[in-house]
C-alpha positions as a LaTeX table, in Angstrom:
\begin{tabular}{lrrr}
\hline
Residue & $x$ (\AA) & $y$ (\AA) & $z$ (\AA) \\
\hline
Met1 & $-0.07$ & $-0.15$ & 0.31 \\
Glu2 & 1.45 & 3.81 & $-1.24$ \\
Ile3 & 1.59 & 5.70 & 1.71 \\
Pro4 & $-0.32$ & 8.95 & 1.94 \\
Lys5 & 0.93 & 12.80 & 2.57 \\
His6 & $-1.02$ & 12.88 & 5.54 \\
Pro7 & $-1.32$ & 11.19 & 8.63 \\
Leu8 & $-4.51$ & 9.67 & 8.87 \\
Ala9 & $-4.33$ & 6.11 & 8.53 \\
Glu10 & $-7.54$ & 4.79 & 9.93 \\
Val11 & $-10.93$ & 6.85 & 10.26 \\
Phe12 & $-13.69$ & 5.74 & 11.83 \\
Gly13 & $-11.72$ & 1.72 & 11.38 \\
His14 & $-11.55$ & 2.35 & 7.47 \\
Leu15 & $-8.78$ & 3.93 & 5.27 \\
Thr16 & $-9.56$ & 7.37 & 4.14 \\
Thr17 & $-9.69$ & 6.38 & 0.78 \\
Asp18 & $-12.30$ & 3.37 & 1.18 \\
Phe19 & $-15.61$ & 4.73 & 0.10 \\
Ser20 & $-17.65$ & 1.09 & 0.46 \\
Glu21 & $-20.72$ & 1.51 & 1.82 \\
Arg22 & $-20.05$ & 0.38 & 4.98 \\
Ala23 & $-17.29$ & 2.84 & 5.16 \\
Val24 & $-19.00$ & 5.77 & 3.88 \\
Gly25 & $-21.91$ & 4.43 & 6.66 \\
Tyr26 & $-19.61$ & 4.51 & 9.45 \\
Arg27 & $-17.85$ & 8.01 & 8.79 \\
Arg28 & $-21.41$ & 9.33 & 8.26 \\
Asn29 & $-22.85$ & 8.03 & 11.51 \\
Lys30 & $-19.30$ & 8.36 & 13.52 \\
Leu31 & $-19.69$ & 4.47 & 14.19 \\
Cys32 & $-16.84$ & 2.56 & 15.90 \\
Pro33 & $-16.39$ & $-1.05$ & 14.49 \\
Phe34 & $-13.67$ & $-1.98$ & 17.20 \\
Asn35 & $-16.10$ & $-2.74$ & 20.42 \\
Asn36 & $-16.95$ & 0.64 & 21.98 \\
Lys37 & $-18.79$ & 0.50 & 24.87 \\
Val38 & $-21.28$ & 2.13 & 22.42 \\
Pro39 & $-22.05$ & 2.00 & 19.13 \\
Asn40 & $-20.36$ & 5.57 & 18.40 \\
Cys41 & $-16.64$ & 6.90 & 18.97 \\
Thr42 & $-16.64$ & 8.50 & 21.73 \\
Lys43 & $-12.95$ & 9.59 & 21.41 \\
Asp44 & $-12.21$ & 13.01 & 22.79 \\
Lys45 & $-15.47$ & 14.48 & 22.36 \\
Ala46 & $-19.11$ & 12.67 & 22.57 \\
Lys47 & $-21.11$ & 14.70 & 20.18 \\
Asn48 & $-17.56$ & 15.62 & 17.82 \\
Pro49 & $-15.84$ & 12.28 & 18.18 \\
Leu50 & $-11.57$ & 12.56 & 17.04 \\
Gly51 & $-12.48$ & 9.52 & 15.07 \\
Val52 & $-9.05$ & 8.89 & 14.52 \\
Cys53 & $-7.80$ & 5.21 & 15.53 \\
Ser54 & $-4.24$ & 5.24 & 14.13 \\
Ile55 & $-1.81$ & 7.76 & 12.65 \\
Phe56 & 1.34 & 6.99 & 10.06 \\
His57 & 4.55 & 7.51 & 11.33 \\
Asn58 & 7.86 & 5.82 & 9.63 \\
His59 & 5.84 & 4.56 & 6.77 \\
Ser60 & 3.57 & 2.53 & 9.29 \\
Pro61 & 0.09 & 2.87 & 11.23 \\
Val62 & 0.33 & 3.63 & 14.75 \\
Ile63 & $-2.38$ & 2.68 & 17.36 \\
Thr64 & $-3.42$ & 6.31 & 18.50 \\
Cys65 & $-6.66$ & 5.02 & 20.50 \\
Pro66 & $-6.91$ & 2.25 & 22.87 \\
Ile67 & $-10.98$ & 0.80 & 21.68 \\
Arg68 & $-8.53$ & $-0.16$ & 18.44 \\
Phe69 & $-7.03$ & $-3.07$ & 19.97 \\
Arg70 & $-10.32$ & $-4.55$ & 20.67 \\
Glu71 & $-10.61$ & $-5.81$ & 17.19 \\
Asp72 & $-12.31$ & $-8.93$ & 17.39 \\
Trp73 & $-11.79$ & $-9.41$ & 21.00 \\
Leu74 & $-8.02$ & $-11.10$ & 20.09 \\
Val75 & $-6.50$ & $-9.11$ & 23.22 \\
Val76 & $-8.93$ & $-10.79$ & 25.57 \\
Lys77 & $-8.52$ & $-14.11$ & 24.01 \\
Asp78 & $-4.50$ & $-13.94$ & 24.47 \\
Ala79 & $-5.31$ & $-12.47$ & 28.48 \\
Ala80 & $-7.74$ & $-15.49$ & 29.44 \\
Asp81 & $-4.74$ & $-17.62$ & 27.87 \\
Phe82 & $-2.13$ & $-16.22$ & 30.22 \\
Phe83 & $-4.67$ & $-15.79$ & 33.11 \\
Phe84 & $-6.40$ & $-19.25$ & 33.35 \\
Pro85 & $-6.09$ & $-23.02$ & 32.62 \\
Glu86 & $-7.09$ & $-24.50$ & 29.32 \\
Gly87 & $-11.02$ & $-24.95$ & 29.23 \\
Ala88 & $-11.95$ & $-22.31$ & 31.92 \\
Arg89 & $-14.92$ & $-20.73$ & 31.62 \\
Trp90 & $-14.81$ & $-16.92$ & 31.45 \\
Ser91 & $-16.35$ & $-13.82$ & 31.03 \\
Ser92 & $-15.12$ & $-9.77$ & 30.87 \\
Leu93 & $-15.95$ & $-6.37$ & 32.19 \\
Thr94 & $-14.98$ & $-3.23$ & 31.03 \\
Glu95 & $-13.79$ & $-0.21$ & 33.14 \\
Val96 & $-13.68$ & $-1.35$ & 36.52 \\
Arg97 & $-12.34$ & 0.43 & 39.49 \\
Leu98 & $-9.74$ & $-0.44$ & 41.52 \\
Asn99 & $-9.36$ & 1.22 & 45.15 \\
Asp100 & $-6.18$ & 0.79 & 47.73 \\
Gly101 & $-6.75$ & $-0.26$ & 51.51 \\
Asp102 & $-7.75$ & 3.28 & 52.42 \\
Gly103 & $-11.19$ & 3.40 & 49.58 \\
Lys104 & $-8.94$ & 5.82 & 47.45 \\
Ser105 & $-8.98$ & 5.45 & 43.29 \\
Ala106 & $-6.09$ & 3.33 & 42.28 \\
Gly107 & $-7.38$ & 3.68 & 38.72 \\
Asn108 & $-9.63$ & 1.64 & 36.27 \\
Ile109 & $-9.24$ & $-1.48$ & 34.90 \\
Asp110 & $-9.48$ & $-1.41$ & 31.39 \\
Val111 & $-11.05$ & $-4.80$ & 30.82 \\
Val112 & $-11.05$ & $-7.55$ & 34.15 \\
Leu113 & $-11.69$ & $-10.95$ & 32.32 \\
Val114 & $-13.10$ & $-13.36$ & 35.49 \\
Ala115 & $-13.45$ & $-17.34$ & 35.51 \\
Tyr116 & $-16.08$ & $-18.91$ & 37.17 \\
Asp117 & $-17.37$ & $-22.01$ & 38.14 \\
Glu118 & $-19.81$ & $-24.53$ & 37.30 \\
Lys119 & $-22.25$ & $-22.74$ & 39.82 \\
Glu120 & $-21.32$ & $-19.20$ & 38.15 \\
Arg121 & $-18.98$ & $-18.23$ & 41.05 \\
Ile122 & $-16.17$ & $-16.73$ & 40.56 \\
Tyr123 & $-12.78$ & $-18.37$ & 41.53 \\
Asp124 & $-10.15$ & $-16.00$ & 39.80 \\
Phe125 & $-9.85$ & $-12.81$ & 37.30 \\
Gly126 & $-7.24$ & $-10.86$ & 35.44 \\
Ala127 & $-6.39$ & $-7.71$ & 34.58 \\
Leu128 & $-5.66$ & $-5.82$ & 31.14 \\
Glu129 & $-4.20$ & $-2.88$ & 30.64 \\
Ile130 & $-4.22$ & $-1.49$ & 27.17 \\
Gln131 & $-2.05$ & 1.55 & 25.98 \\
Ala132 & $-2.31$ & 3.61 & 22.74 \\
Val133 & 0.19 & 5.99 & 21.86 \\
Tyr134 & $-0.41$ & 9.57 & 22.87 \\
Ile135 & 0.13 & 12.19 & 19.74 \\
Ser136 & 2.23 & 15.44 & 20.13 \\
Gly137 & 1.28 & 17.82 & 17.57 \\
Asn138 & $-2.68$ & 18.62 & 16.02 \\
Val139 & $-4.45$ & 15.49 & 14.59 \\
Arg140 & $-7.87$ & 17.14 & 14.78 \\
Glu141 & $-7.29$ & 19.75 & 12.16 \\
Pro142 & $-6.14$ & 17.17 & 9.21 \\
Phe143 & $-9.25$ & 15.04 & 10.46 \\
Glu144 & $-11.76$ & 17.66 & 10.49 \\
Tyr145 & $-10.43$ & 19.00 & 6.99 \\
Tyr146 & $-10.83$ & 15.40 & 5.68 \\
Met147 & $-14.02$ & 14.93 & 6.89 \\
Asn148 & $-15.15$ & 18.44 & 5.75 \\
Asp149 & $-15.28$ & 16.48 & 2.07 \\
Pro150 & $-13.77$ & 12.95 & 2.32 \\
Gln151 & $-14.03$ & 12.52 & $-1.70$ \\
Ala152 & $-12.02$ & 14.95 & $-2.54$ \\
Asn153 & $-9.64$ & 15.32 & 0.82 \\
Gln154 & $-8.68$ & 11.15 & 0.30 \\
Val155 & $-5.34$ & 11.84 & $-0.77$ \\
Met156 & $-4.69$ & 15.55 & 0.41 \\
Asp157 & $-1.02$ & 16.59 & 0.61 \\
Trp158 & $-0.68$ & 17.87 & 4.96 \\
Thr159 & 3.69 & 17.40 & 4.85 \\
Gly160 & 3.59 & 21.63 & 4.86 \\
Gln161 & 1.31 & 22.35 & 7.40 \\
Pro162 & 2.47 & 23.30 & 11.23 \\
Asn163 & 1.99 & 21.07 & 14.14 \\
Tyr164 & 2.23 & 17.72 & 12.04 \\
Pro165 & 0.94 & 15.02 & 14.41 \\
Cys166 & 3.49 & 12.38 & 15.57 \\
Pro167 & 4.31 & 10.14 & 18.54 \\
Asp168 & 4.78 & 11.14 & 21.56 \\
His169 & 6.63 & 7.76 & 22.94 \\
Leu170 & 8.36 & 9.09 & 26.02 \\
Phe171 & 5.21 & 10.84 & 27.18 \\
Ser172 & 3.20 & 7.66 & 26.76 \\
Ser173 & 5.51 & 5.09 & 28.49 \\
Gln174 & 5.55 & 7.73 & 31.28 \\
Lys175 & 1.65 & 7.57 & 31.51 \\
Leu176 & 1.35 & 3.66 & 31.24 \\
Phe177 & 3.89 & 3.48 & 34.24 \\
Ala178 & 2.43 & 5.50 & 36.13 \\
Arg179 & $-0.86$ & 3.88 & 36.31 \\
Leu180 & 0.89 & 0.88 & 36.62 \\
Ser181 & 2.75 & 1.98 & 39.39 \\
Phe182 & $-0.77$ & 2.28 & 41.50 \\
Lys183 & $-2.70$ & $-0.87$ & 40.20 \\
Thr184 & 0.58 & $-3.32$ & 40.61 \\
Gly185 & 1.27 & $-3.45$ & 44.47 \\
Ile186 & $-2.00$ & $-4.32$ & 44.85 \\
Leu187 & $-2.86$ & $-6.94$ & 42.30 \\
Lys188 & 0.80 & $-8.38$ & 43.32 \\
Asn189 & $-0.61$ & $-8.89$ & 46.91 \\
Trp190 & $-3.54$ & $-10.38$ & 45.91 \\
His191 & $-1.69$ & $-12.67$ & 43.36 \\
Lys192 & $-3.21$ & $-11.70$ & 40.11 \\
Lys193 & $-1.69$ & $-11.36$ & 37.03 \\
Met194 & $-2.16$ & $-8.81$ & 34.52 \\
Ala195 & $-2.03$ & $-8.58$ & 30.67 \\
Val196 & $-0.20$ & $-5.39$ & 29.04 \\
Phe197 & $-1.25$ & $-4.68$ & 25.43 \\
Leu198 & 1.47 & $-2.42$ & 23.27 \\
Asp199 & 1.17 & $-0.97$ & 19.91 \\
Leu200 & 4.68 & $-2.47$ & 18.40 \\
Glu201 & 6.18 & 1.06 & 18.00 \\
Glu202 & 5.47 & 2.18 & 21.46 \\
Phe203 & 6.67 & $-0.96$ & 22.68 \\
Ser204 & 10.51 & $-0.68$ & 21.29 \\
Asn205 & 10.20 & 2.53 & 23.53 \\
Val206 & 9.22 & 0.87 & 26.71 \\
Pro207 & 12.11 & 0.83 & 29.12 \\
Asn208 & 14.48 & $-2.20$ & 30.01 \\
Ile209 & 12.49 & $-4.60$ & 31.50 \\
Glu210 & 13.91 & $-7.95$ & 32.77 \\
Tyr211 & 11.48 & $-10.99$ & 31.36 \\
Thr212 & 11.13 & $-14.25$ & 32.73 \\
Ser213 & 9.18 & $-17.33$ & 31.83 \\
Arg214 & 5.39 & $-17.81$ & 30.89 \\
Arg215 & 5.12 & $-19.85$ & 34.09 \\
Glu216 & 6.87 & $-17.64$ & 36.62 \\
Ala217 & 5.39 & $-14.48$ & 35.19 \\
Glu218 & 2.94 & $-12.14$ & 36.86 \\
Val219 & 2.91 & $-9.64$ & 33.94 \\
Gly220 & 2.39 & $-10.66$ & 30.16 \\
Trp221 & 3.61 & $-7.83$ & 27.38 \\
Phe222 & 1.71 & $-8.58$ & 24.57 \\
Ile223 & 2.81 & $-6.74$ & 21.45 \\
Tyr224 & 0.59 & $-6.02$ & 18.48 \\
Asn225 & 0.95 & $-4.69$ & 14.90 \\
Leu226 & $-1.15$ & $-3.02$ & 12.12 \\
Ile227 & $-0.88$ & $-5.06$ & 9.39 \\
Tyr228 & $-2.10$ & $-4.04$ & 6.26 \\
Asp229 & $-4.92$ & $-6.60$ & 4.46 \\
Asp230 & $-4.64$ & $-6.08$ & 0.70 \\
Arg231 & $-7.28$ & $-8.69$ & 0.04 \\
His232 & $-9.97$ & $-6.42$ & 1.89 \\
Gln233 & $-7.71$ & $-3.03$ & 1.41 \\
Arg234 & $-8.10$ & $-2.30$ & 5.50 \\
Tyr235 & $-5.49$ & $-2.87$ & 8.42 \\
Lys236 & $-5.98$ & $-5.77$ & 10.86 \\
Leu237 & $-4.48$ & $-6.35$ & 14.24 \\
Val238 & $-2.21$ & $-8.94$ & 14.29 \\
Lys239 & $-0.07$ & $-9.53$ & 17.16 \\
Phe240 & 3.80 & $-9.49$ & 16.69 \\
Asp241 & 5.00 & $-10.88$ & 20.35 \\
Glu242 & 4.29 & $-11.82$ & 23.39 \\
Lys243 & 6.90 & $-11.01$ & 26.60 \\
Phe244 & 6.51 & $-11.75$ & 30.09 \\
Ser245 & 7.97 & $-10.06$ & 33.27 \\
Lys246 & 7.14 & $-10.43$ & 37.26 \\
Phe247 & 5.86 & $-7.08$ & 38.09 \\
Pro248 & 7.88 & $-3.85$ & 37.52 \\
Leu249 & 8.85 & $-1.82$ & 40.96 \\
Phe250 & 7.31 & 1.51 & 41.62 \\
Pro251 & 7.75 & 3.88 & 44.30 \\
Ser252 & 3.83 & 3.60 & 44.49 \\
Ser253 & 4.35 & $-0.28$ & 44.47 \\
Ser254 & 3.33 & $-0.44$ & 47.97 \\
Thr255 & 0.08 & 1.14 & 47.92 \\
Arg256 & $-2.15$ & $-0.86$ & 51.15 \\
Pro257 & $-4.28$ & $-3.15$ & 49.19 \\
Ser258 & $-8.31$ & $-2.92$ & 49.88 \\
Lys259 & $-9.56$ & $-6.85$ & 50.93 \\
Leu260 & $-9.17$ & $-9.19$ & 47.86 \\
Asp261 & $-12.94$ & $-10.30$ & 49.18 \\
Lys262 & $-14.23$ & $-6.77$ & 48.64 \\
Phe263 & $-13.16$ & $-6.26$ & 45.27 \\
Met264 & $-14.30$ & $-9.60$ & 44.50 \\
Lys265 & $-17.98$ & $-8.89$ & 45.53 \\
Val266 & $-17.73$ & $-5.66$ & 43.05 \\
Leu267 & $-16.84$ & $-8.25$ & 40.31 \\
Glu268 & $-20.04$ & $-10.78$ & 41.15 \\
Glu269 & $-22.25$ & $-7.73$ & 41.21 \\
Lys270 & $-20.89$ & $-6.40$ & 38.04 \\
Ile271 & $-20.76$ & $-9.91$ & 36.53 \\
Ser272 & $-24.21$ & $-10.74$ & 37.47 \\
Lys273 & $-25.14$ & $-7.72$ & 35.04 \\
Thr274 & $-23.74$ & $-8.93$ & 32.09 \\
Val275 & $-25.49$ & $-11.25$ & 29.69 \\
Ile276 & $-22.51$ & $-12.30$ & 27.56 \\
Ile277 & $-20.13$ & $-15.63$ & 28.76 \\
Cys278 & $-17.54$ & $-17.00$ & 26.55 \\
\hline
\end{tabular}
């Protein structure tokens, strides 16, 4: 595929040059094809979403929206294989709040997988953390310019514009490890695992981590990439690699955890309100 002279790799899940009935409908209705919590894209603003899933950098697409990782729920399947034994029955919950022992929030967990027995009682769980790259520069301006007339602007040349958007890997890594610093101490105390999902380019900029075997691991690092599918003329999410480690040590890793049974009760209450079981 020839890389265009603008930063927009995917807009509402489709190439800027895709004018199939599906692509036009997704743009017109501002829909998300990647399992957002609602049918519409909600990135940045609910009423005027920034529907850019990925941008071009170094001639390749880089994922800029965490929801983009939910394509076909591949990340959930990989996490379940890491967390639970083969044949386990499990289901998923999104945006679960994690509190410390003082009742203060340690942040939301993007996705929690819960394993349950024949009587539908939860006996185990694991946490997913999804990291899309942050952007420096202005991506909304080329997005809105394109959306003003997609047909006319599908191959626009944005190269001479100021504030051309590009990945900010340093800031992205800082944000990721800041979030992990509050959660890992609690999960480690509970003897629960975490799966972290990153774009290939983002992972290449993560600080050095000492890896271990999958069997001994507390954290699974799953690295994904967007590969162009010539047959369907779109990008597909593909796992590139996986690494495993113990929980990284952070200054905040000593956060006093809340009681495990209290968190399990929260999960039981949330799962009782869902109807999807894998």
